[in-house]
N, C-alpha and C positions, 0 to 999 in steps of 0.2 A: 739597288737595294742591298744593303749589307746583310749577310747571314752570319749567325753566331754558331761557331762549330764547338762541339765538346768532344773530349777524348772518349773512346770506346772502352778503355781500361778503367776498373774500380780503384779506388784509393787503398794502398796496402797498409799494414801495421808497422808502426815504427819499432826500432830496437827496444826502447823502453817499454812499450806496451807488451812485446813479446817476452821480455824478462819478468815483468810483473805477472803475466799469465803463467809462465813456467814456475815462478816461485809460489804462486797461489796453489797450483796444482800439486807441486811437491808437498806443500804443507798439508793439503788435503789427503794426499796419499799416505803421509806419515801418520796422520790422525786415524785414517781407516785401518792401517796396519796395527797401530797400538791398540785400537779398539778391538780388532779381531784377536790380537794376541791375548788381551785381557779376558775376553769372552772364552777363548780356548782354554786358558789356564783355569778360569772359574769352572768350566764345564768338566775339566779333568779332575779338579778338586772335589766337586760335588759327586762325580762318578765314583771316585775312590771312597768317599765317605759312605755313599749308598751301597757299595759293594760290601764294605766293612760291616754296615748295619744289617744287611741281608744275611751275611754268614752268621752274624751274632744271633739274629732272630731264629735261624735254623738250629744252631747249637743250643739256644735257650729252650726251645721246645724239647729238645732231648733231655736237658736238665729237669724241666718240669715233669716229664714222664717218669724219670728215674726217682725224683723225690716222692712222687705220688705212690710209687711202687715199694718204697722203703718199708721194711718190716714184713714183707710178704713171705709167708712160710719160714719165718725166722723169729727170734725173740726180740721184742722191743727194748729189753734190758736184761741181759743174760745174768747179770750179777744179782738182781733181785727177783728174777723169775721164779714163781712158786712151783712151776712145772719142771724145773731143772733137776736133772739126776746126774751125779749126787746132789742132794739138796743143800742149800746154804744153812748154816747153824744160825738160827735167829738171833742168838745172843753172841755170835762170834763176828769176826771180821767180815767185811763185804766179800773177801776172796775165799771164805771158807767153803769147802766143797770142791774147790779146784785143786787138782793135784799139781805137784811141782812141774809136771810136764807141760802144763798150760803156759806158764810164763816162758818156758824155753822153746816150745814148738808152735804155740798159738797165741802169742801176745796181742795180736790185733783182734783175733776172734774172742779172746777173753774180755775185751772191752766192747762187745757187741751191744748196740742200742739201735733204736730205730734210725738215728742219725747223730753225728757228732761234729761239733764245730771247733776247729783248732786254729791257732795262729799259723800263718804260712811259714814254710821252712826258712831258716835264717838266711840261707844263700839268696833266696828270692826277696826276702824282706830288705836286704842290703842293696837291691837293684837301685842304680842311681836315679832312674826316672821316679820310682816310688818314693825314694828318700827325698828328692827334690820337691815333690808335690805332696809330701806328708801323707801318703796312702798306705794303709796297713790291711791288705786283703786277707780274707779268711780262707780256710781249707775245709771243705765238706766231705765227710765220709758217711756213706750209706751202707746198710746191711740188708740183705734180703735175697730172695731167689730171682735172679735175672737171666737164667738160661732156659726156663720153661715155666708153665703154669700149672704143673702137675705134681702130685705126690704119687710115688710109685710103690705098690705093695711088694714086700719081700716074702719069698717062700720061707726062707730061714736066714739066721745070722749065726755063723759058726767061727770059732777061733781056728787059726791055722798058724801054728808056731807063734811068732811075735805079732802076726797080723790077724785081722778079722775079715772074713768073707761074707759079703752080703749077696745072697742069691735072689735076683729079681724074678718076678712072675712074668714070663714073656707073653702070656695070653691075656694080661690085664687090660682094662679099658684105657688106663694111662698110657701104656706102651703102644697101644693101637693108635691113640690120638696123636702121638708124636711121629707116627709113620713107621714104627718098627714092625718087622714081619718076622715069622718064626724060621724063615729061611736063613741060613748062614751066609752072609755076603759082606763085602767091603762097605757097601752103603749102610748096613746095620752097624758096623763098627765105627764109622764116621759119625753116625747119629748118636751112639753112645758116648763117643769122645767129646761130643758138643754138649750134650746134656749133663754128663758127669765128668767135666775136665780134670785132669790130674793136678793135684796140688790144692784143690779147693776143699772147703769143708762139706761134710755130709751130715745132714740132720736126720736123726732116727726118732720116731715118735711111736710109742707102743699103744696098745689099747686103753691104757689108763691115762693117756695124754702126758705121759712122762717123756722128756725129750733129752737126747744125748747127742753128742757131736764127735765125729771122727774126721780124719784127713785122708782124702782120696789119693792113693798112689797110682792106681791103674783100673781100667775097666775092660772086660773081654766079652766078646760075643760068643754065643754057643746055645746049647739046648736050654740052659738057664743062665742068662747073662749075669756076670759076677762083678761086683765092685770089690776091690781090695783096699782096705783101710790100713794104713801104716801104724807102727807101734807108738807114734807120737802121743796119741790120746787114747786112753783105755776105754773100752765099752763095758759097762757094768751089768752083771746079772744079778737078779734078786735072789737072795739067799743069806747064808751066814755072813753077818757083818754089813749088810746092805739092805735097807728098807725099800729100795726102789730098784728098777732095772728090767732087763728083758727076762721074759719067762719061758722056760723050756727051749724049743727050737726058734722062738721069736716069730712064729707065724703071725701074720696080720700086721706086722710092723710096716709103717709107711716111711719112705725116705725121700729126701730131695736135697739138691745142692744149695748151699748158702754162698752168696758172693759178697765181696767187699769192694764197693766202687768209691773212688775218690776223685773229687773235682778240686782243681787248684790252678793258680797261675804258674807257669813253667817256662823255662828257657829251653827250647827245643833245638837250638842251633847245633848242639853236638850229637843229636840223634840222627843217624844215617837214614832212618825211615822218613825224615821230613826235610831232606836235603833240597827237595824241589821248592820248598817254601822260601828258601834264602837264594835261590838261583837267580841269575840275571842282574841287570843294573838296578840299583836301589837308590833312593834319595839319600843325601848326606846325613840326614837325621835318622834313617833306618839302619841304625848300627846294632850290632848284636848285644852290647851291654845293656841297652835300654829297652830292647824289644822283648815282649812277653806274650805267651799265648794262653788262652783258657783250655786246659787239658783235662781229659777223663782217663783214668787208669784203674785197672783192677789190682787190688791188693791181695796177696796171699795171706793165710792165717798167721804166718810168722812175720808179717808187717814188711814184706818186700814186694816190689812191683812185679807182677806176672810179665814174663818176657813177651814182648810184642803186643802188649794190651793197651798201650797209651794211644789215645786218639786226640787229634786236634779238633776241639769244639768250636772255637772262635779265635780269630787272629787279632793281634794288637790289643790284648786285654790290659786294662790298667787297674781294675778294682773288682772285687767280688765280696759281698758281705751277706750275712745270713742273720735273720731275727727269728723268733719263735713265739708261737701262741701255745700256752701250756695250762694245765690244770694246776693252778697255784694253791688251791686248797682242796685236797681230795675229800675232806669230810663233807663239804658243801658242793663239790664239783664246780667250784668257782674257777673261771678261767681269766688269764691275764696275758696281754701281749707285750713282749719285750722286743723292741726294735734293735736294729743292727748296732753293735757296739755296747749294748746295755750290760751293766755289771751283773745282772741276774742270769744271764744266758749260761755261764759255766755250770750252774747248779742243775740245769736240765739237759744242755746240749754239750757239756764238757765231758772229760774222762769219767765214765760211770764208776770207776774204782777209786776216784779221789774221794777225800772227806767231804768236800762240798756237795758232790752229786749223791754220795752214799747216805746223806742225812735223811731223816724221816720226811716224807712228803716231797722228795726231790728224785730227779733222775730222768733219763730219756723217754721212759715209757709213758711219761705224762705229757709229752709233746703232741699237740693236736693239729698243728699247722706250722709250716716254715715259710718265712718271707725271705725270698732270694732276690738279689740284685747284682746284675752283671753290667759292667761298664767297659766299653771299647772305644779306642781313639781312631782318629783319621790317620792315614798313612804318613802325612806330612803336615808340618805346621802351616796354618794359613791366617793366623791372627797374630797381632803384635802384643796383645795384652789379655790378661784374664778378666773375667767379670769381677765386679766389686766384691770384696770378701763379705760384705753385709748381705749381698744377694746370693752368695754361693751355696750356703747351706751345707749339708752333709754329703750331697750327691755331687761328684765332679762334673763340671760343665766344660772346662778346657783343662789341658795338662800342658806344662812346659816341657818342651823337648830340649835335649842337650845338644848344643851347637857343636858341629864338627870343628876340629882344629883349624884355625885360620879363617873360619867362615864368619858371617855376620852374626849378631846376637841371636840367641835362640828364639824361635817362634812358639806359639801356642797352638796345639792341635785340638779341634773340637772333640767332644766326647759324647757318646750316645749311650744311655743307660736303660736297661730292661729290667723290670721287676714284677713279681707276682707273689701272691699269697697262695700256697698249695696245701691243701688238707692231707694230713697223714692218717688215712683211714685205718691202717693196719695196726694202730695203737689204741683204737677206741676201746673203752670199758676196762683198760688196764689201770688199776689204782692201787698196786701193791705198795707197802711201805718198806 
């Protein structure tokens, strides 16, 4: 009987089968690699955008708080303020009552209003990214007390040569609430320097609610803490030739600092304080000429930036616009809302000394709310085109970045915009003409 024998070894793969399998595996590996690479790039793009958005939200809250505080312990329109001393001549120019020293030493303070909206500085307006995307951001200036929430009673206000000395009451409740003690110490001096910083404006209000302004040159601790006001602005005493002013030794006068805060788009690449922002390897489109930040600075009364006061509020800013809600008819207390870019805004939020804002029924004291909008972009471009012009509206959705030399055509970076309507409560009931 014949037996059929079979081999114990299994049949192997042919060379063709092995090549097909290797080729298929190679294609699969490439596919997985490309998918992973795209997912990683997408994650990095979204992470960069979320980081930019988060910093913008944090900075925007700072802006909201500052706008809401505008006009606190300050005049909402110094040019028309009926409590100003010396008073304005009702039949004269809007600047009547201001001495020549105001224009020379306090040109910014002279334009005090609850807020002012101006065009961005020419150097920033010419920024290539803004020009390419037809963006014209605003500059916002706020006036008010941003160093404390107190008015401080003075024991007396006395001339001292060309200066004026304001002697504070060290035992007042206001001094106690800021942490001042009667002991002479370095901590007290630091506290006084913080509340009454040199170079800022000091507001003096007498018992008749007449207000005057001086410029702080120094503050010293002692048995009676003393603020020295420089000769830039004169402090008026009531008497011959003056219908208003301080009486006697000026006991009962209340004083507080007035700060001028400015928000604007700025190129901070030349500021050594922000060198860390531009350190490290950056994308090709993150070049200095087109990069701008949203910055907050304190402005001195003479319209110069206080040294070291600039703060970075939000990175990669591309637009900032301000609209206002105003009392458009003081006789009937009728309010109107003028959105960003409206031609009526300069009559209320423009230069209060201009003919437009000086007209009857106009001026910053009639502002009751501000609509602010801040737009920031992603770090790098991640889109090949913008949205359709018909769907774009006035709020930027993407901005075109400038391509680096020798690179592929420029990309579009996504934009995130934050906006809010903020009540300006410190101007309520102010209806002067």
